[in-house]
N, C-alpha and C positions, 0 to 999 in steps of 0.2 A: 685142670684144677681151678676152682673159682677163687679169685682173690677178693672180690667185693661183691656184695649183693646189690642189684639194681634198685630194688624197692625194699630196704631193710625194715624190720619190725621196729616201730618207734612208739613212744608214749608221750603224751602231753606232760610238760613239767609240773603242771598243777595237780596231777593225779597223785593219790597217796602212795607211799613207798610199798605198802603191802600189795597193791595192785601191780606194781612193777615186778615184784618177786613172783607173784602168781602167774603173770604173763610169761615170764622167763621160764618157769617150771613147765607150764603148759606147752610151750614151743621148744623146750630143751635148748635154750640159748643161754650163754653165760655173760653176754654183754648186751645192754639195751640202751640205745641212744635216747635221750630225753630232748624234746623239741618244744619250741614256742613258734607255732606256725610252721614255716619251712626251715627255720634256723635251729641248728643243734646247740643246746645250752648245757648239756651234761651227759654223763655216761654212768649207768648203774652196772656194777659187775658183781659176780659171785666170788667171794674171797676163797683163798686156798683152804683155809681151815674148815669152811663149811662144805666145800665140794669134795675134797679128797679125804680118803680114810687116813688113819695114822700111818699105815704102811706106805701109802701114796706120798704123804708128806715127807716121810723118811727118804724115799727114793729121790724126791725133788731136792731135799737138803744135800744128799750125797752128790747129786749131779752138779749142784751149785759149788760145793766144795772142790770137786774134781776140776771144774772149770776154772776156779780161782787159783788152784795149784798150778794148772797149766799156764795161766797168765803170768804168775809169779816166776815160774821156771823159765819161761821165754824171756821175761824182763831181765832176769839174772844173767842168762846166757848172753843177751844183747849187751848188758852192762859190762860183761867181762871182755867183750870183743874190742 
């Protein structure tokens, strides 16, 4: 499994935002580092509402709620010990 890309796709920070979005769509990536020379100056991402359908957003919301419930349950149990 790859953790990092040796030569990631980047875009110069002075390029227009629409160019970044088109590049991300063309290469099917969801995060694009913005650079100034070799220095990373920012990160463009595709937001959840744009990328996921309504059903996908509901699944994410349920997963977040279940995770929060688990954390609160664990904290309550530890608090009672």
